[in-house]
N, C-alpha and C positions, 0 to 999 in steps of 0.2 A: 552395555547398552546405554549408559549415560553419556558416553563420549560423543555419539552422534547428536544427542540432544544438547550437549554443551556447545557443539559447533553451531547448531541451529540457533541457540540463544545468542551466541556471538554475532552471527550474521544478522539476526533481527535487530540487535542493539546497534550494529554498524549502519544498517539501513535507516534506523530511527535517527541516528546522528546526521545522516545525509539529509533526511527530511527536515530536521531542525535547522540545519544550516541553510537549506533552501528557503525555509520560512523566514529566517533572519534576513537573508538577502532580499526577499520580497519586501519585507518591512522597510529596510533601509532604502531600497530602490524607490518604493512608493513615496516615502517621506522626502527623499532627495528630489524626486520629480515634482512634487507639490511646491517645494521651495524654488526650484529652478523655473517652473512655470510662472510663479509669482514674479520672478525677476526677468521674465521674457525669454528664457532659454530652456525650453522643455527638453527633457531627456528623450531622445529618439528611441522608439522600440520598447518603451516601458510596458505597454499593454501586452506585447508578444512575450517578453521575458517573464512577466508575472504569470501569464497564462500557462506557459510551459513549466514554470516552477511550481505552480499550483498542482499540476499533475504529478510532479515529483513528490510534493509534500503529502498528498493523499495516498499515492501508490506505495511510497517507501515507508509511510507511517503505519499502514494497516497491519503488517506482520507483528510488530512489537505490541500494538494495542491488543491484538488477539491473544498474544502470548501472556500479556498482563491481565487478560479478561476485563478489558476496559470498555467493552461494548455493553449496550443495554440488553438485559435479559428479562424474560417474562417468567419470573420465578413462582408467581402465584399459582400457575397451572402445575408446575413440576412438584410443588410442595404436596400435592394430593397423591402423588405416585409413591410406591415403595422405592427403596434404594435401587433395586434391580430395574424397575420401570423407569426411574430417572436415568440410569445408565444406558438403557436401551434408547430412550428418547434423545439423550445427549449424543449418543453415537450416531443415531439416525440423522440428526441435524448436522453433525460434523461431516457425514458422508455426502449429504446434499451440498454443503458448502465446498467440499473438495471438488465435486462435480461442477459447481458454479464457477469457482476460481480457475479450474482447469480449462473450462470453456472460454472464460474471459482472457486468460493468458494465451491460449492458442489463437484466439481472434486478434489479440494485440500483436502477436508475432506476424500474423498475416498482414495486418495493417502496417506494421513497421516495415515489412518486406516490400509492400506496395509503395510506401513513402520513399523507401530507399531506391527502388527501381525507377520511380518516376522523378526522383530528385526534388520532391516537394519540400519547400522551405517557407518560412514566414514571409509576409509581404514586405515589411519595411527593412529589417536588418538581415534577412536571408539566413536565419537559423534553421537547421534541418529538424524535421519532426521525428524522424525514425529513432534516434537514440532514446528519446523519452518513451516512445512506444515499446521498445525493447526492454528498457529499464523497468517499466511498470509490469510488463509481461514476466520478467524475472521475479519481481515481488509477488506476483500471483502464484508462481511456482513455489516460492518460499512459504506463502500462506497455506498452500496445500500441505506442506510438511508440518506446519504449525498445527493444522487440524489432525493430522496423523498422530502427532505428539499428544494432542488432547485426548484422542481415543485411547492411546496407550495408558495415559494417566487415569482416565475414567475407569478402565477395567483393572488397573492396579489398586483401585480404591483410594487414590491420592487426589482426586479431583475435588474442588470446592474448598 
């Protein structure tokens, strides 16, 4: 049973490296654009590239953050419950999150298909939108598996 979870951890780590790389590229691109603008030679398409990379940073970073439990939790309410009550509440919230991310991922697939069919691209440098939409949709699917992993850990007594 640990083999699928090891694969999930590997995929989440890989996605977080992609997010980190995108963040680094955003940083260098923004700094380069500032210096080039000061010299009178602005980098064309900076806004578009940074906007697309921001979607990559957020979407690709979410699964690893969830796996590391890096999100904000409201523990003061859960502390009042018994262990079984905490397990039920944690499971319930994970099920809601699975539903939410499944809906987001499904809609992003529809949006990506729409962008791909229409050939929609950015205004200045003509980068297509659909690969980013599909990539973030994939990350939403992985996020659903992270929540399933959380539920398994909760009921094994290994959570927290």
